[in-house]
N, C-alpha and C positions, 0 to 999 in steps of 0.2 A: 682454590681461589682463582678468579678470572680477573686479570689486571688489564685486559684489552677492551677498547671501545668496540661496540658492535659495528658492523659494516655500515649501517645507516648513520651512526654517529661519526664514523670516520669520514664518510662522504660529506656530512654537514661541516665537519671541522675543516676539510679541504676548501669547501665553498667559502666559509667565513674567512679563512686564512688568505685565500686569493683576493677576496674583496678588500680585506684590511691592508694587504701588501700593495695592491695596485691602486686602490681608491683613497685609502686613509693615510697610510704612511707618508706619501709624497706631500701631504698637506699638514703633517703633524707640527712642524716648526712654525708654520703660518698660523695654525690654530692656537698654539701656545702664545705667539707674539701678539696676535690681534685680540685674543681673549674671547673667541666665540667659535662655535662649530658651524660651518656653513650649512644652511638649510638643505642644500642639495645632497649633502652626505647623509643626513638623517632621512631624506626622502628615498635614497637608494637603499638604505638599511631597511626601511619600511617595505620596499619592493621585494626584499629577500625574506620578509616575514620575521625579522629579528625581534621586533617589538612585541611579538605575540608567541614567542617560543613555547612557553609553558601554559598558554591559554587554549582551551578547547576550540575547535573549529567553529562551533555554533556561536561563539562570541568573537569571531574574527581572528583567532589565533591559529597556530599550526599544530597544536596538541602534542608538543614535544615534552621531553622530560627535563628535570632540573640539572642533570649532568650535562645535557646539551647546552643549557644556558651557561653553565660554568665554563664549558669549552669555548662558547662564543665570547664570554667576558675575557678569557685569557687571550684569545686571538685579537680581539679589538684593542685591548690595552697593550698588547705587544706592539701595536702600531701607534696608538695614541690613547693615553690614559684619560684624556679629557673626553674623547668620543665615548669611551667605555663607561665613564661616569654618567654622562647624560643618558645613555642607554639603560644602565642598571638602576638609576634613581627612578626612572619612569616605570620600567617593567617590574623590577624586583621589589622596590620599596612602596610604590604608589598603586600600580595596577593590581598587584598581587592581593593586597588586603581587600580591595573592592570586589575582586573575584571571589576571594575566600569567605568574606563576611557579608557581602552585599546580597540584596534580594534580586529577584529576577528582573524587575524593572531597572534597578541600578546597574546590573550587569549589561543589559542591552543598551542603556543610555550612555554609560561611561566606559565600561571595559572594552566594548567593541571598537570605538574609534581609537582607543589607546593601543589595543592589540594590533590594529591595522597600521599604526604609526601615523594616523591622521592628526593626532593631538599628542602633546607631551604632558607629563604629569610631574608633580612634586609631592614630597612627604613633609608636612609641616608639624614637627614635634618640638624641636629644640628651642629653648628660650634662654635669656641671659642667666636665669637662675635655675634652669632645668636642662642640664646636659646629660651627664651620666645618671643623675637623679631624675629620671623621666617623670616620676610621680609628683614632682614639685611645681607643676604648671601654675602659672598666674593668669593665663588667658582664660576668660570666663565666657560662659554661654548661658543664656536665659531663654526660656520658652515663652513666646507671646502668641497665643492662639495656635494657628497652623504654621507658625514660623519659629525659627531660632535666631537669636541675635548674638553675634560673637564680638568680643572686644579683647584686644591684646596684641602683642607683637611677637613674631617668631624670627629667629636669627639662624644664619648658616644654612639656609635652605637651598639644596642643590636643585638646579633647574628653575629656581624661583623666578627668574626674570622672564623665561620663555613659556613656562608651564601654563596650559589653559585649564587644567584641572588640578586642584590641590586637595590632598587628604589632610585635614586639619584636626588637631586635638585640643580640647578645651574642657574646663571643669565647671560643673554645675554648682558645686559646693566644696570649697577648699578644705572644710573641716572633715569631709569624708575621705580625704587622702586619695589614693588611687581609685577608690570606689566611686568617686565623683567624676572621673574622667570619661568623656565620650568622644566619639570620632564622627567627623562630618565631611561631606564632599562639597567643596566650594569651587564654583566656576569663575574664571577670569571674566571681568566685566561686571561682576556683582557689585552694586553700590556699597561703599564702605570697605572694599577690599583693594589694597594697593601695594605696589612694590616699593620698598624704601631703599636703603643703602645697598650698594653692590660691593662685596668684599674684594680687595686686591690681595691675592694669595701667593704663597711660595710656589705651589705647584697646581696641577690640574687647572691651569689658567684659562683654558678654553671652555670650561664648564662654569656656568654662572653660580654664584653663591650669594643669595640675597636675603634681605630683611623683608618680611611680609607683615603688613599692618592691617589690622582689622578694627574699624571704627564704626560701631553700630551696624555691623555687616549682617544683613538679614537674609537668611536662606530658608527655603521651604522645609517643613518637617520631613518630607520625603527624602531629604538628603542626609538624614541621620544614618550612620553606618554601624551595623552590628547592634548588639543588645545594649539596653540602658545600663550605664555604669560599668561597661566592659571595654571601654575605649583603650585602656592601657594594655589589655590582652591583644587587641587588634594591633597596636603599635609594636609590642614585643614579639609577636609571631612574625610580623613583617621583618623586623630587625634580625631575629634569629635566622630566618631564611636568607636574608641579604648578606649575612656574614660569610656564607659559603661563596657567594659571588665576589665579595670584596677580597677574600683569599685568592680567588682566581684572578682578580685584577692585579693584586700584588705579584702573583706568579707570572702574569704576562709582562709586567714591567721588568721583573728580574730576568726573564728569558731574553728579552730584547737587549738588556745591558750585557748579559753573558755572551750572546752571539756577537755583539759588536766588539767586546773585549777579546774574545777568542780570535776573531778575524784580524784585529789590530795587532795582537801579539804575534801572529804568524807573519805579518807584513812588515812591522816596524823593526828596523835594523839598528842594533847598538853593539859596540865593541866587536864588530865583525860577524854578528849572528842575529837571528830574529829574537825578539823578546821571549818567544815561546821556547827558546833553547835554554833559558835560565831556570834552574830548579825552583827558585823563589816564585816565579811567575807560574810555572807548571803546577805547583801546589795550590796557589790561589785559584787557578782555573779548576783544578780537581775538586776543591772544597765548594766552589760556586756551583758546579754541576751536581754534586751530591746533595747539597742543600735544596736546590731547585727540584730535584727528583723526589726528595722526601716531602717537600711542600706540595707537590702535585699529587702524590699518593694520598696525603691527608685530605686535600681538597676534594679529590674525586671520591674518596670514601664517604665524606660528609654528604656530598651531593647524592651519592648512591643510596645512602641510608634514608635520606628524605624521600627519594623516589620510591623506596620500598615501604614507606609509611612507618618506619621504625624510629625510635628516639635518636635524635641527631644533634641536639643543642650543645652537648659537651664536645662532640666531635667537630662541630662547626666552629666553636670557640678555639679548639686546638688548632684547626686548620688556619683560622684567621691570624692568631697570634704568631704561629710559626711562619706562615707565608709572608706576613708583614715584616717581621724581623729579618727573614731571609732576604726580602726585597731590599731592605735598607742596607744590609751587609753587602749583597751582591752589587748593587749600584755604586756603593762606596768603593769597593775593590775594583770595579770596572773603571772608575775614574782614576784610581791609583795606577792602574795599568796604562791608561792613556796619558798619564802625566799632565803636563800643562795644556795639551790639546783638549783633554777631557773637561777642563775648566772653562773652555771657551764655547760660545754658542755655535761655532761652526760644526761642532759635533753634538749629537743628541744625548751624550752621556750626562751632562749637567741637568738636562730636562728629566731624564729617568730618575736621577737622584732626588730632584725636587718633588717629582710626582710620587715617589715611593713613600715619603714620610706620612702622607695623609692616611695611608692604609693602617697605620698604627693608632689612628685617632678616631676616624668616624666608624659608625656602626658599633660603637663600644671600644674604648681604648684598650691597649694591651693589658693594662692593669685590671680592667673590668673583665676581660676574657679569662684571666687567671683566677679571678674570684668565681666566675661561673664554673670553671673546671674544678676548682677546689671544692665548691659546694656540692657538685655532683659526686665527687669522689667520697666526701664525708657522708653524704646522704646514702650512697650505695653501701 
């Protein structure tokens, strides 16, 4: 068994880490406070080819593998989870299904500008009554000649405020259940498509989370994505793949918190010695490092399985639930080590703690991940 990244992957990791450390981390507190990622940061990421890591060169990408995207997610989120979220929602959730299920015309028209980072995308599935139960969509779509008309409201849409391209899910007939769901590509500026309420969140504050409203939104039939009645498959495949990168996001947040806690424990003096001299702190640090290492191995395994074209859904669920809960524990312990200072915004610990929580919720809650794992075990 080979647990090492290839030389090419190591070089890529160093490149992303240097960028994240030098260009993103110094702005992380500002991004969190102001509630937006500066366009120049996204432009620099595009220049590095990050928005097209897993997309072939013929469509504007760099033709990399999924493990490299997990590495990029970890490094970016180690600096700013908000920046990492904007990146992952566009590439992993929205661009990926267009590339996977789109026809040649759709790939050239939509995937290419997304992979080049010229445009940002969002994935519009969630509704007030359709969260974990993705098949319970209320947004409707009807065909009128050579066009489709969409009506409904989506909530909690990452990148919703900035995205120029949205992958939208709607049902042609609610009585058909999941078989009535279809996927569509909707461009910003389309009449009847607007951005509604922006959410004020606990964490990942620099990443917009918006309500999207569709009122007699008419799009061309050419924007139908995938096969008729197979929209839920498009959604679930995107979410399954994205779970690997959410695990990597949780991993990056935990790694940042651990590094800060370790440094602080070495420097902070109490009772005549560094905090790191106390066994209670040593054991906390040892547990944190062990949990992070285990989460990384689970995450990299899931990414590797996907790259090999092997079944990975169960392993992705394992990676996500474990990495997310590790991130919550590690960030909490990092704050405990920092004491009162960690509770103040002068230190990034409180931001790590706030950012970590969402990884237990989106792309399927931890409870849903356990259901996925259990079903796979019982089925096998």
